[in-house]
C-alpha positions as a printed NumPy array, in Angstrom:
array([[  0.   ,   0.   ,   0.   ],
       [  2.797,   2.398,   0.925],
       [  4.665,   1.662,  -2.305],
       [  1.57 ,   2.152,  -4.488],
       [  0.897,   5.457,  -2.725],
       [  4.454,   6.563,  -3.429],
       [  4.07 ,   5.676,  -7.121],
       [  0.866,   7.729,  -7.471],
       [  2.316,  10.646,  -5.524],
       [  5.541,  10.504,  -7.539],
       [  3.683,  10.425, -10.865],
       [  1.48 ,  13.374,  -9.911],
       [  4.336,  15.46 ,  -8.536],
       [  6.501,  14.727, -11.573],
       [  4.066,  16.371, -14.012],
       [  3.361,  19.272, -11.677],
       [  7.082,  19.856, -11.298],
       [  7.482,  19.899, -15.083],
       [  4.665,  22.424, -15.372],
       [  6.087,  24.655, -12.652],
       [  9.566,  24.521, -14.21 ],
       [  8.078,  25.514, -17.557],
       [  6.236,  28.446, -15.982],
       [  9.393,  29.578, -14.18 ],
       [ 11.584,  29.345, -17.304],
       [  9.023,  31.16 , -19.449],
       [  8.69 ,  33.903, -16.874],
       [ 12.457,  34.416, -16.67 ],
       [ 12.799,  34.524, -20.463],
       [  9.976,  37.066, -20.859],
       [ 11.338,  39.254, -18.07 ],
       [ 14.743,  39.356, -19.789],
       [ 13.229,  39.936, -23.231],
       [ 10.336,  42.322, -22.563],
       [ 11.081,  43.683, -19.095],
       [  8.541,  46.012, -17.51 ],
       [  5.768,  45.67 , -20.155],
       [  5.703,  41.919, -19.516],
       [  5.862,  42.224, -15.721],
       [  2.886,  44.599, -15.786],
       [  0.856,  41.958, -17.627],
       [  2.375,  38.767, -16.22 ],
       [ -0.931,  37.798, -14.576],
       [ -2.218,  36.745, -18.012],
       [  0.396,  33.981, -18.119],
       [  0.058,  33.224, -14.426],
       [ -3.649,  32.686, -14.984],
       [ -2.912,  30.284, -17.824],
       [ -0.647,  28.102, -15.701],
       [ -3.034,  28.231, -12.744],
       [ -5.838,  26.874, -14.922],
       [ -3.564,  24.18 , -16.381],
       [ -2.65 ,  23.048, -12.86 ],
       [ -6.302,  23.091, -11.839],
       [ -7.232,  20.925, -14.817],
       [ -4.4  ,  18.478, -14.123],
       [ -5.383,  18.067, -10.473],
       [ -8.967,  17.203, -11.438],
       [-10.615,  20.614, -11.674],
       [-13.591,  21.263, -13.928],
       [-11.725,  23.157, -16.654],
       [-12.554,  23.199, -20.37 ],
       [ -9.085,  23.294, -21.935],
       [-10.23 ,  24.627, -25.309],
       [-12.279,  27.483, -23.838],
       [ -9.555,  28.325, -21.35 ],
       [ -6.886,  28.53 , -24.066],
       [ -9.159,  30.638, -26.285],
       [ -9.675,  33.058, -23.39 ],
       [ -5.918,  33.23 , -22.835],
       [ -5.172,  34.249, -26.431],
       [ -8.017,  36.766, -26.379],
       [ -6.709,  38.392, -23.193],
       [ -3.163,  38.383, -24.565],
       [ -4.296,  40.068, -27.776],
       [ -6.151,  42.764, -25.843],
       [ -3.144,  43.486, -23.618],
       [ -0.731,  43.594, -26.554],
       [ -3.023,  45.852, -28.57 ],
       [ -3.212,  48.281, -25.679],
       [  0.574,  48.269, -25.224],
       [  1.249,  48.855, -28.915],
       [ -1.328,  51.637, -29.123],
       [ -0.821,  53.274, -25.736],
       [ -1.068,  56.748, -27.334],
       [ -4.771,  56.132, -27.998],
       [ -7.735,  55.772, -25.668],
       [ -9.046,  52.303, -26.391],
       [-12.5  ,  51.425, -25.096],
       [-13.74 ,  48.016, -23.932],
       [-16.147,  47.963, -26.882],
       [-13.247,  48.382, -29.309],
       [-11.32 ,  45.546, -27.676],
       [-14.368,  43.293, -27.823],
       [-14.709,  44.082, -31.523],
       [-11.082,  43.093, -32.154],
       [-11.545,  39.846, -30.202],
       [-14.556,  38.899, -32.313],
       [-12.441,  38.989, -35.467],
       [ -9.443,  37.212, -33.96 ],
       [ -9.905,  34.102, -36.115],
       [ -9.9  ,  36.196, -39.302],
       [ -7.074,  38.501, -38.246],
       [ -4.823,  35.713, -36.881],
       [ -2.501,  38.098, -35.015],
       [ -0.478,  35.155, -33.65 ],
       [ -0.497,  33.129, -36.876],
       [ -1.024,  29.38 , -36.413],
       [  0.603,  29.325, -32.97 ],
       [ -2.682,  29.23 , -30.966],
       [ -4.03 ,  26.34 , -33.027],
       [ -0.822,  24.289, -32.768],
       [ -0.327,  25.029, -29.09 ],
       [ -3.95 ,  24.173, -28.296],
       [ -3.56 ,  20.787, -29.97 ],
       [ -0.279,  20.002, -28.191],
       [ -1.434,  21.161, -24.748],
       [ -4.751,  19.339, -24.991],
       [ -3.114,  16.032, -25.945],
       [ -0.398,  16.349, -23.304],
       [ -2.694,  17.266, -20.398],
       [ -5.43 ,  14.769, -21.198],
       [ -2.78 ,  12.043, -21.316],
       [ -1.099,  13.179, -18.089],
       [ -4.345,  13.495, -16.128],
       [ -5.653,  10.155, -17.389],
       [ -2.373,   8.505, -16.446],
       [ -2.458,   9.789, -12.861],
       [ -6.158,   8.96 , -12.465],
       [ -5.362,   5.45 , -13.686],
       [ -2.628,   5.103, -11.086],
       [ -5.06 ,   6.198,  -8.363],
       [ -7.635,   3.598,  -9.396],
       [ -4.908,   0.932,  -9.561],
       [ -3.785,   1.873,  -6.064],
       [ -7.317,   1.453,  -4.701],
       [ -7.632,  -1.969,  -6.308],
       [ -4.239,  -3.018,  -4.944],
       [ -5.2  ,  -1.8  ,  -1.473],
       [ -8.395,  -3.826,  -1.499],
       [ -6.675,  -6.947,  -2.792],
       [ -4.01 ,  -6.681,  -0.085],
       [ -6.749,  -6.757,   2.583],
       [ -8.457,  -9.904,   1.259],
       [ -8.731, -12.568,   3.984],
       [ -8.695, -16.269,   3.155],
       [-11.701, -18.214,   4.429],
       [-11.465, -21.547,   6.234],
       [-13.333, -23.209,   3.36 ],
       [-10.753, -21.836,   0.89 ],
       [ -7.857, -23.153,   2.973],
       [ -9.471, -26.585,   3.115],
       [-10.142, -26.611,  -0.635],
       [ -6.577, -25.597,  -1.523],
       [ -5.116, -28.116,   0.944],
       [ -7.245, -30.889,  -0.527],
       [ -6.281, -29.939,  -4.079],
       [ -2.552, -29.866,  -3.342],
       [ -2.086, -32.718,  -0.889],
       [ -4.762, -35.388,  -1.415],
       [ -2.778, -37.149,  -4.191],
       [  0.26 , -37.29 ,  -1.861],
       [ -1.809, -39.001,   0.85 ],
       [ -2.481, -41.778,  -1.636],
       [  1.158, -42.025,  -2.646],
       [  0.598, -40.26 ,  -5.966],
       [  3.207, -37.543,  -5.42 ],
       [  3.756, -36.891,  -9.13 ],
       [  0.087, -36.222,  -9.87 ],
       [ -0.817, -32.553, -10.256],
       [ -4.355, -31.1  , -10.123],
       [ -5.863, -30.422, -13.553],
       [ -6.435, -26.914, -14.821],
       [-10.224, -27.016, -14.459],
       [ -9.945, -28.201, -10.862],
       [ -7.509, -25.374, -10.037],
       [ -9.795, -22.78 , -11.611],
       [-12.833, -24.026,  -9.693],
       [-10.959, -23.842,  -6.393],
       [ -9.689, -20.32 ,  -7.143],
       [-13.154, -19.151,  -8.157],
       [-14.518, -20.427,  -4.872],
       [-11.786, -18.68 ,  -2.903],
       [-12.275, -15.36 ,  -4.716],
       [-16.081, -15.415,  -4.891],
       [-16.398, -12.682,  -2.253],
       [-14.   , -10.432,  -4.144],
       [-16.15 , -10.212,  -7.295],
       [-16.861,  -6.537,  -6.489],
       [-13.278,  -5.772,  -7.526],
       [-14.14 ,  -6.367, -11.17 ],
       [-15.773,  -2.947, -11.893],
       [-12.812,  -1.093, -10.434],
       [-10.314,  -3.223, -12.321],
       [-12.264,  -2.694, -15.552],
       [-12.181,   1.055, -14.915],
       [ -8.437,   0.861, -14.365],
       [ -7.88 ,  -1.02 , -17.631],
       [-10.049,   1.491, -19.484],
       [ -8.074,   4.465, -18.195],
       [ -4.786,   2.765, -18.99 ],
       [ -5.915,   1.995, -22.547],
       [ -7.064,   5.587, -23.096],
       [ -3.745,   6.811, -21.798],
       [ -1.878,   4.474, -24.167],
       [ -4.033,   5.624, -27.08 ],
       [ -3.358,   9.274, -26.272],
       [  0.359,   8.591, -26.065],
       [  0.253,   6.807, -29.425],
       [ -1.588,   9.683, -31.091],
       [  0.81 ,  12.183, -29.549],
       [  3.795,  10.214, -30.843],
       [  2.198,  10.016, -34.292],
       [  1.711,  13.777, -34.563],
       [  5.069,  14.637, -33.066],
       [  7.022,  11.971, -34.931]])
Protein backbone atom coordinates (compact mmCIF):
# COMPACT_ATOMS: atom_id res chain seq x y z
CA UNK A 1 0.00 0.00 0.00
CA UNK A 2 2.80 2.40 0.93
CA UNK A 3 4.66 1.66 -2.31
CA UNK A 4 1.57 2.15 -4.49
CA UNK A 5 0.90 5.46 -2.73
CA UNK A 6 4.45 6.56 -3.43
CA UNK A 7 4.07 5.68 -7.12
CA UNK A 8 0.87 7.73 -7.47
CA UNK A 9 2.32 10.65 -5.52
CA UNK A 10 5.54 10.50 -7.54
CA UNK A 11 3.68 10.42 -10.86
CA UNK A 12 1.48 13.37 -9.91
CA UNK A 13 4.34 15.46 -8.54
CA UNK A 14 6.50 14.73 -11.57
CA UNK A 15 4.07 16.37 -14.01
CA UNK A 16 3.36 19.27 -11.68
CA UNK A 17 7.08 19.86 -11.30
CA UNK A 18 7.48 19.90 -15.08
CA UNK A 19 4.67 22.42 -15.37
CA UNK A 20 6.09 24.66 -12.65
CA UNK A 21 9.57 24.52 -14.21
CA UNK A 22 8.08 25.51 -17.56
CA UNK A 23 6.24 28.45 -15.98
CA UNK A 24 9.39 29.58 -14.18
CA UNK A 25 11.58 29.34 -17.30
CA UNK A 26 9.02 31.16 -19.45
CA UNK A 27 8.69 33.90 -16.87
CA UNK A 28 12.46 34.42 -16.67
CA UNK A 29 12.80 34.52 -20.46
CA UNK A 30 9.98 37.07 -20.86
CA UNK A 31 11.34 39.25 -18.07
CA UNK A 32 14.74 39.36 -19.79
CA UNK A 33 13.23 39.94 -23.23
CA UNK A 34 10.34 42.32 -22.56
CA UNK A 35 11.08 43.68 -19.09
CA UNK A 36 8.54 46.01 -17.51
CA UNK A 37 5.77 45.67 -20.15
CA UNK A 38 5.70 41.92 -19.52
CA UNK A 39 5.86 42.22 -15.72
CA UNK A 40 2.89 44.60 -15.79
CA UNK A 41 0.86 41.96 -17.63
CA UNK A 42 2.37 38.77 -16.22
CA UNK A 43 -0.93 37.80 -14.58
CA UNK A 44 -2.22 36.74 -18.01
CA UNK A 45 0.40 33.98 -18.12
CA UNK A 46 0.06 33.22 -14.43
CA UNK A 47 -3.65 32.69 -14.98
CA UNK A 48 -2.91 30.28 -17.82
CA UNK A 49 -0.65 28.10 -15.70
CA UNK A 50 -3.03 28.23 -12.74
CA UNK A 51 -5.84 26.87 -14.92
CA UNK A 52 -3.56 24.18 -16.38
CA UNK A 53 -2.65 23.05 -12.86
CA UNK A 54 -6.30 23.09 -11.84
CA UNK A 55 -7.23 20.93 -14.82
CA UNK A 56 -4.40 18.48 -14.12
CA UNK A 57 -5.38 18.07 -10.47
CA UNK A 58 -8.97 17.20 -11.44
CA UNK A 59 -10.61 20.61 -11.67
CA UNK A 60 -13.59 21.26 -13.93
CA UNK A 61 -11.73 23.16 -16.65
CA UNK A 62 -12.55 23.20 -20.37
CA UNK A 63 -9.08 23.29 -21.93
CA UNK A 64 -10.23 24.63 -25.31
CA UNK A 65 -12.28 27.48 -23.84
CA UNK A 66 -9.55 28.33 -21.35
CA UNK A 67 -6.89 28.53 -24.07
CA UNK A 68 -9.16 30.64 -26.28
CA UNK A 69 -9.67 33.06 -23.39
CA UNK A 70 -5.92 33.23 -22.84
CA UNK A 71 -5.17 34.25 -26.43
CA UNK A 72 -8.02 36.77 -26.38
CA UNK A 73 -6.71 38.39 -23.19
CA UNK A 74 -3.16 38.38 -24.57
CA UNK A 75 -4.30 40.07 -27.78
CA UNK A 76 -6.15 42.76 -25.84
CA UNK A 77 -3.14 43.49 -23.62
CA UNK A 78 -0.73 43.59 -26.55
CA UNK A 79 -3.02 45.85 -28.57
CA UNK A 80 -3.21 48.28 -25.68
CA UNK A 81 0.57 48.27 -25.22
CA UNK A 82 1.25 48.86 -28.91
CA UNK A 83 -1.33 51.64 -29.12
CA UNK A 84 -0.82 53.27 -25.74
CA UNK A 85 -1.07 56.75 -27.33
CA UNK A 86 -4.77 56.13 -28.00
CA UNK A 87 -7.74 55.77 -25.67
CA UNK A 88 -9.05 52.30 -26.39
CA UNK A 89 -12.50 51.42 -25.10
CA UNK A 90 -13.74 48.02 -23.93
CA UNK A 91 -16.15 47.96 -26.88
CA UNK A 92 -13.25 48.38 -29.31
CA UNK A 93 -11.32 45.55 -27.68
CA UNK A 94 -14.37 43.29 -27.82
CA UNK A 95 -14.71 44.08 -31.52
CA UNK A 96 -11.08 43.09 -32.15
CA UNK A 97 -11.54 39.85 -30.20
CA UNK A 98 -14.56 38.90 -32.31
CA UNK A 99 -12.44 38.99 -35.47
CA UNK A 100 -9.44 37.21 -33.96
CA UNK A 101 -9.90 34.10 -36.11
CA UNK A 102 -9.90 36.20 -39.30
CA UNK A 103 -7.07 38.50 -38.25
CA UNK A 104 -4.82 35.71 -36.88
CA UNK A 105 -2.50 38.10 -35.02
CA UNK A 106 -0.48 35.16 -33.65
CA UNK A 107 -0.50 33.13 -36.88
CA UNK A 108 -1.02 29.38 -36.41
CA UNK A 109 0.60 29.33 -32.97
CA UNK A 110 -2.68 29.23 -30.97
CA UNK A 111 -4.03 26.34 -33.03
CA UNK A 112 -0.82 24.29 -32.77
CA UNK A 113 -0.33 25.03 -29.09
CA UNK A 114 -3.95 24.17 -28.30
CA UNK A 115 -3.56 20.79 -29.97
CA UNK A 116 -0.28 20.00 -28.19
CA UNK A 117 -1.43 21.16 -24.75
CA UNK A 118 -4.75 19.34 -24.99
CA UNK A 119 -3.11 16.03 -25.95
CA UNK A 120 -0.40 16.35 -23.30
CA UNK A 121 -2.69 17.27 -20.40
CA UNK A 122 -5.43 14.77 -21.20
CA UNK A 123 -2.78 12.04 -21.32
CA UNK A 124 -1.10 13.18 -18.09
CA UNK A 125 -4.35 13.49 -16.13
CA UNK A 126 -5.65 10.15 -17.39
CA UNK A 127 -2.37 8.51 -16.45
CA UNK A 128 -2.46 9.79 -12.86
CA UNK A 129 -6.16 8.96 -12.46
CA UNK A 130 -5.36 5.45 -13.69
CA UNK A 131 -2.63 5.10 -11.09
CA UNK A 132 -5.06 6.20 -8.36
CA UNK A 133 -7.64 3.60 -9.40
CA UNK A 134 -4.91 0.93 -9.56
CA UNK A 135 -3.79 1.87 -6.06
CA UNK A 136 -7.32 1.45 -4.70
CA UNK A 137 -7.63 -1.97 -6.31
CA UNK A 138 -4.24 -3.02 -4.94
CA UNK A 139 -5.20 -1.80 -1.47
CA UNK A 140 -8.40 -3.83 -1.50
CA UNK A 141 -6.67 -6.95 -2.79
CA UNK A 142 -4.01 -6.68 -0.09
CA UNK A 143 -6.75 -6.76 2.58
CA UNK A 144 -8.46 -9.90 1.26
CA UNK A 145 -8.73 -12.57 3.98
CA UNK A 146 -8.70 -16.27 3.16
CA UNK A 147 -11.70 -18.21 4.43
CA UNK A 148 -11.47 -21.55 6.23
CA UNK A 149 -13.33 -23.21 3.36
CA UNK A 150 -10.75 -21.84 0.89
CA UNK A 151 -7.86 -23.15 2.97
CA UNK A 152 -9.47 -26.59 3.11
CA UNK A 153 -10.14 -26.61 -0.63
CA UNK A 154 -6.58 -25.60 -1.52
CA UNK A 155 -5.12 -28.12 0.94
CA UNK A 156 -7.25 -30.89 -0.53
CA UNK A 157 -6.28 -29.94 -4.08
CA UNK A 158 -2.55 -29.87 -3.34
CA UNK A 159 -2.09 -32.72 -0.89
CA UNK A 160 -4.76 -35.39 -1.41
CA UNK A 161 -2.78 -37.15 -4.19
CA UNK A 162 0.26 -37.29 -1.86
CA UNK A 163 -1.81 -39.00 0.85
CA UNK A 164 -2.48 -41.78 -1.64
CA UNK A 165 1.16 -42.02 -2.65
CA UNK A 166 0.60 -40.26 -5.97
CA UNK A 167 3.21 -37.54 -5.42
CA UNK A 168 3.76 -36.89 -9.13
CA UNK A 169 0.09 -36.22 -9.87
CA UNK A 170 -0.82 -32.55 -10.26
CA UNK A 171 -4.35 -31.10 -10.12
CA UNK A 172 -5.86 -30.42 -13.55
CA UNK A 173 -6.43 -26.91 -14.82
CA UNK A 174 -10.22 -27.02 -14.46
CA UNK A 175 -9.94 -28.20 -10.86
CA UNK A 176 -7.51 -25.37 -10.04
CA UNK A 177 -9.79 -22.78 -11.61
CA UNK A 178 -12.83 -24.03 -9.69
CA UNK A 179 -10.96 -23.84 -6.39
CA UNK A 180 -9.69 -20.32 -7.14
CA UNK A 181 -13.15 -19.15 -8.16
CA UNK A 182 -14.52 -20.43 -4.87
CA UNK A 183 -11.79 -18.68 -2.90
CA UNK A 184 -12.28 -15.36 -4.72
CA UNK A 185 -16.08 -15.42 -4.89
CA UNK A 186 -16.40 -12.68 -2.25
CA UNK A 187 -14.00 -10.43 -4.14
CA UNK A 188 -16.15 -10.21 -7.29
CA UNK A 189 -16.86 -6.54 -6.49
CA UNK A 190 -13.28 -5.77 -7.53
CA UNK A 191 -14.14 -6.37 -11.17
CA UNK A 192 -15.77 -2.95 -11.89
CA UNK A 193 -12.81 -1.09 -10.43
CA UNK A 194 -10.31 -3.22 -12.32
CA UNK A 195 -12.26 -2.69 -15.55
CA UNK A 196 -12.18 1.05 -14.92
CA UNK A 197 -8.44 0.86 -14.37
CA UNK A 198 -7.88 -1.02 -17.63
CA UNK A 199 -10.05 1.49 -19.48
CA UNK A 200 -8.07 4.47 -18.20
CA UNK A 201 -4.79 2.76 -18.99
CA UNK A 202 -5.91 2.00 -22.55
CA UNK A 203 -7.06 5.59 -23.10
CA UNK A 204 -3.75 6.81 -21.80
CA UNK A 205 -1.88 4.47 -24.17
CA UNK A 206 -4.03 5.62 -27.08
CA UNK A 207 -3.36 9.27 -26.27
CA UNK A 208 0.36 8.59 -26.07
CA UNK A 209 0.25 6.81 -29.42
CA UNK A 210 -1.59 9.68 -31.09
CA UNK A 211 0.81 12.18 -29.55
CA UNK A 212 3.80 10.21 -30.84
CA UNK A 213 2.20 10.02 -34.29
CA UNK A 214 1.71 13.78 -34.56
CA UNK A 215 5.07 14.64 -33.07
CA UNK A 216 7.02 11.97 -34.93
